C-alpha positions as CSV (number, residue, x, y, z in Angstrom):
1,M,-75.4,-9.5,25.6
2,H,-72.2,-11.0,26.9
3,F,-69.9,-10.2,29.7
4,V,-66.1,-9.6,29.7
5,Q,-63.5,-8.9,32.3
6,A,-61.8,-5.8,31.0
7,K,-58.1,-5.3,31.5
8,S,-58.3,-1.5,31.4
9,L,-61.0,1.2,31.4
10,L,-60.1,4.8,30.9
11,T,-58.8,6.1,27.5
12,R,-56.1,8.7,27.2
13,E,-58.9,11.3,27.3
14,N,-60.3,9.9,30.5
15,G,-63.3,8.3,28.8
16,M,-64.8,4.9,29.5
17,N,-67.0,2.7,27.4
18,I,-68.8,0.4,29.8
19,Y,-70.9,-1.1,27.0
20,R,-69.6,-2.0,23.6
21,G,-72.3,-2.2,21.0
22,C,-75.8,-0.6,21.0
23,L,-79.5,-1.4,20.6
24,H,-80.7,2.0,19.6
25,G,-80.6,1.0,15.9
26,C,-79.7,4.5,14.6
27,V,-79.1,4.0,10.9
28,Y,-76.3,6.5,10.7
29,C,-74.2,5.3,13.6
30,D,-70.5,5.8,13.0
31,S,-69.6,3.3,15.7
32,R,-70.6,0.5,13.2
33,S,-67.5,1.5,11.1
34,R,-65.1,-1.4,10.5
35,C,-62.2,0.7,11.8
36,Y,-63.4,0.1,15.4
37,Q,-62.8,-3.6,14.9
38,F,-65.9,-5.1,16.6
39,T,-65.4,-8.8,16.9
40,H,-69.0,-9.5,17.7
41,P,-72.3,-8.4,16.2
42,F,-73.0,-4.7,17.0
43,E,-76.4,-5.5,18.7
44,D,-74.7,-8.1,21.0
45,I,-73.8,-5.8,23.8
46,E,-70.4,-6.4,25.4
47,V,-70.6,-5.6,29.1
48,K,-67.4,-4.7,31.0
49,E,-68.8,-6.2,34.2
50,N,-65.7,-5.3,36.3
51,A,-65.8,-1.6,35.2
52,P,-66.6,-0.3,38.8
53,E,-63.6,-2.3,40.3
54,L,-61.3,-0.9,37.6
55,L,-62.6,2.6,38.1
56,E,-62.2,2.5,41.8
57,K,-58.6,1.5,41.6
58,I,-58.0,4.5,39.3
59,L,-59.8,7.0,41.5
60,R,-58.3,5.8,44.7
61,T,-54.8,6.5,43.5
62,K,-55.2,9.5,41.2
63,R,-53.9,12.6,42.8
64,K,-55.4,15.2,40.4
65,K,-59.1,15.5,40.0
66,I,-60.3,15.1,36.5
67,M,-63.5,14.9,34.4
68,I,-64.4,11.4,33.5
69,G,-66.6,10.8,30.4
70,T,-68.7,8.0,29.1
71,G,-70.7,7.5,25.9
72,S,-68.3,8.7,23.2
73,M,-68.6,5.5,21.3
74,C,-71.5,3.5,22.6
75,D,-74.4,4.8,24.6
76,P,-74.0,4.1,28.3
77,Y,-77.8,3.9,28.9
78,Q,-78.5,0.6,27.1
79,P,-81.7,-1.2,28.2
80,C,-79.6,-3.7,30.2
81,E,-78.2,-0.9,32.3
82,M,-81.5,-0.5,34.1
83,D,-81.0,-4.0,35.6
84,L,-77.2,-4.1,35.7
85,K,-76.7,-0.6,37.1
86,I,-73.0,-0.6,36.2
87,V,-73.0,3.0,35.0
88,R,-74.8,4.0,38.1
89,R,-72.2,2.3,40.3
90,C,-69.5,4.1,38.4
91,L,-71.2,7.4,38.9
92,E,-71.5,6.6,42.6
93,L,-67.7,6.1,42.7
94,I,-67.1,9.3,40.9
95,D,-69.3,11.1,43.4
96,Q,-67.7,9.3,46.4
97,Y,-64.1,10.2,45.3
98,G,-64.8,13.7,44.3
99,F,-64.3,13.7,40.5
100,G,-66.3,15.2,37.7
101,A,-68.4,13.4,35.2
102,A,-69.6,14.0,31.6
103,V,-72.2,11.6,30.1
104,L,-73.3,11.4,26.5
105,T,-76.6,9.7,25.6
106,K,-79.7,9.6,23.4
107,S,-81.8,7.9,26.1
108,D,-84.2,9.3,28.7
109,R,-82.9,6.6,31.0
110,V,-80.3,9.1,32.1
111,L,-83.0,10.7,34.2
112,R,-82.7,7.7,36.6
113,D,-79.3,9.1,37.7
114,I,-80.2,12.7,38.0
115,D,-79.7,12.5,41.8
116,L,-76.1,11.3,41.4
117,L,-75.3,13.8,38.7
118,A,-76.7,16.6,40.8
119,S,-74.5,15.5,43.7
120,I,-71.4,15.3,41.5
121,N,-72.3,18.8,40.1
122,R,-72.6,20.3,43.6
123,K,-69.2,19.0,44.6
124,E,-67.3,19.2,41.4
125,K,-68.9,19.3,37.9
126,A,-71.3,17.2,35.9
127,V,-72.3,17.7,32.3
128,V,-75.0,15.8,30.5
129,Q,-74.7,15.6,26.7
130,I,-77.7,14.8,24.6
131,S,-77.8,14.1,20.9
132,L,-80.5,16.1,19.0
133,T,-80.6,15.8,15.2
134,I,-84.1,14.9,14.0
135,A,-87.0,17.1,15.0
136,D,-89.6,15.2,13.1
137,D,-91.1,12.4,15.1
138,E,-92.0,10.2,12.2
139,L,-88.6,10.5,10.6
140,S,-87.0,9.8,14.0
141,R,-88.9,6.6,14.3
142,K,-87.4,5.4,11.0
143,L,-83.9,6.5,11.6
144,E,-83.5,6.1,15.4
145,P,-86.1,3.3,15.9
146,N,-85.2,2.0,19.4
147,V,-84.6,5.1,21.4
148,C,-86.8,8.0,22.5
149,N,-87.3,10.7,19.9
150,S,-85.7,14.2,20.0
151,R,-88.8,15.8,21.4
152,R,-88.5,13.6,24.5
153,R,-84.8,14.4,24.7
154,Y,-85.6,18.1,24.7
155,E,-87.8,17.3,27.7
156,V,-84.9,15.6,29.3
157,L,-82.8,18.7,28.8
158,K,-85.4,20.7,30.6
159,E,-85.3,18.4,33.6
160,F,-81.6,18.8,33.9
161,Q,-82.0,22.6,33.5
162,K,-84.4,22.5,36.5
163,A,-81.8,20.5,38.4
164,G,-79.1,23.1,37.7
165,I,-77.0,20.6,35.8
166,P,-75.3,22.0,32.6
167,T,-76.0,20.4,29.3
168,V,-74.4,20.2,25.9
169,V,-76.2,19.1,22.7
170,W,-74.6,17.1,19.9
171,M,-76.4,18.5,16.8
172,T,-74.7,15.9,14.6
173,P,-75.2,14.1,12.2
174,I,-77.4,16.2,10.0
175,L,-78.4,14.0,7.1
176,P,-78.1,15.4,3.5
177,F,-81.5,15.5,1.7
178,L,-83.3,14.4,4.9
179,T,-82.7,16.7,7.9
180,D,-80.6,19.5,6.4
181,T,-83.6,21.9,6.3
182,R,-84.1,25.3,7.9
183,E,-87.2,23.9,9.7
184,N,-85.3,21.1,11.3
185,L,-82.4,23.3,12.4
186,E,-84.7,26.1,13.7
187,T,-86.7,23.5,15.8
188,I,-83.6,22.0,17.3
189,L,-82.0,25.3,18.0
190,G,-85.2,26.5,19.6
191,W,-85.2,23.6,21.9
192,C,-81.6,24.2,22.9
193,I,-82.2,27.9,23.6
194,D,-85.3,27.1,25.7
195,A,-83.5,24.4,27.6
196,G,-80.6,26.8,28.3
197,V,-77.9,24.5,27.0
198,K,-74.3,25.5,27.7
199,G,-73.0,24.4,24.2
200,I,-73.9,22.8,20.9
201,I,-71.4,20.6,19.1
202,C,-71.8,20.8,15.3
203,W,-68.8,20.4,13.0
204,N,-70.7,20.9,9.8
205,I,-74.2,20.4,8.4
206,G,-73.6,16.9,7.3
207,M,-72.4,13.5,8.4
208,T,-69.5,11.0,8.1
209,L,-69.6,7.7,6.2
210,R,-67.0,5.0,6.1
211,E,-66.8,1.3,5.5
212,G,-69.3,-0.6,7.6
213,D,-71.3,2.4,8.5
214,R,-71.9,3.4,4.9
215,E,-73.3,0.1,3.8
216,Y,-75.7,-0.1,6.8
217,Y,-76.9,3.5,6.2
218,Y,-77.5,2.9,2.5
219,Q,-79.6,-0.2,3.3
220,A,-81.8,1.9,5.5
221,L,-82.1,4.5,2.8
222,D,-83.1,1.8,0.3
223,R,-85.7,0.6,2.7
224,Y,-87.3,3.9,3.5
225,F,-86.3,6.3,0.7
226,P,-85.8,4.3,-2.5
227,G,-83.4,6.0,-4.9
228,L,-81.8,8.2,-2.2
229,S,-78.7,6.0,-1.7
230,Q,-77.9,6.3,-5.4
231,K,-78.1,10.1,-5.1
232,Y,-75.6,9.9,-2.2
233,R,-73.3,7.8,-4.4
234,E,-73.5,10.2,-7.3
235,V,-72.9,13.3,-5.1
236,Y,-70.4,12.0,-2.6
237,G,-68.8,8.8,-4.0
238,N,-67.0,7.2,-1.1
239,S,-66.1,10.4,0.7
240,Y,-65.7,10.2,4.5
241,E,-67.0,13.7,5.0
242,V,-70.5,14.0,3.6
243,N,-71.5,17.7,4.0
244,S,-74.9,19.0,3.0
245,L,-75.1,21.0,-0.2
246,R,-76.5,23.7,2.2
247,N,-73.6,23.5,4.6
248,T,-72.2,27.0,3.7
249,E,-75.7,28.4,4.0
250,W,-76.7,26.9,7.3
251,M,-73.4,27.0,9.3
252,P,-73.3,30.8,9.5
253,F,-77.0,30.7,10.6
254,F,-76.1,28.2,13.3
255,H,-73.2,30.2,14.7
256,E,-75.2,33.5,14.6
257,Q,-78.1,31.9,16.6
258,C,-75.7,30.4,19.2
259,E,-73.8,33.7,19.6
260,K,-77.0,35.6,20.0
261,H,-78.1,33.4,22.9
262,G,-74.7,32.9,24.6
263,I,-74.3,29.3,23.6
264,L,-70.8,27.8,23.1
265,H,-70.8,26.8,19.4
266,T,-67.4,25.4,18.4
267,P,-66.3,21.9,19.2
268,E,-63.1,23.2,20.7
269,A,-65.0,25.5,23.1
270,C,-67.5,22.8,24.1
271,F,-64.8,20.2,24.7
272,S,-62.6,22.6,26.7
273,Y,-65.6,23.4,28.9
274,M,-66.4,19.7,29.4
275,H,-62.9,18.6,30.1
276,K,-62.1,21.2,32.8
277,L,-63.2,21.2,36.4
278,P,-64.0,24.5,38.1
279,E,-60.9,26.5,38.7
280,R,-61.0,26.2,42.5
281,Y,-60.2,22.5,42.2
282,E,-57.4,23.0,39.6
283,Q,-55.7,25.4,42.0
284,M,-55.8,22.9,44.9
285,T,-53.6,20.5,42.9
286,L,-50.8,23.1,43.0
287,F,-50.2,22.6,46.7
């Protein structure tokens, strides 16, 4: 872990990455891709220690209320967050200045901030996004070794459901030849339905692989599933989009189940929901 003084914080889409790098160890992580130009080892977490100061300057002067997101590249609930509490301080500022928040995580550490997220949601809007991709606990321990498994994340969704805080699930990536089974999809969808999620983001039954990410993923396959990386090379070559051979079979099933249970099920619909504050606040900005 190392600390930096950041010069800026929010992206054009009003997202913030307080931590750069991750200790979850997910073997399929796209953020390892070389295109993101990490200049330090991925497990050496870069901490933007002045993030709260930068955020407060933005919120103090911003006239229009917006949703502010965190976690799109690197999980905001790294182990160090429990001591540093930088994410919590940022949420406190979002609550104090009356903005909305959307957090994306795989970690049950997000429950620490359920009080703040509930407060933000009462005043404006808070959305908690959880990644659910691997229903099998043993497989999860291999492919997502340093973070709570999907069953625990389902329990986290239930806690936010009880608190009245809307949730969105990222059902991606789905790994060809590993998790692209009906049993896996049915289990995850069942958890989502039971937890009353607002939406599920799933572009395709598949994943993406590019330079940096691909090599790390194949090393993990060689370690746990000898011969499988060669099968990937034969079927997909160096393709960026690596869709399951069952993609055309399972995507209609996914959409049908979501439609049946009133769950938003296109990325466009989910992002539109997460980026917008309740209408009453948008109307206030007209005066």
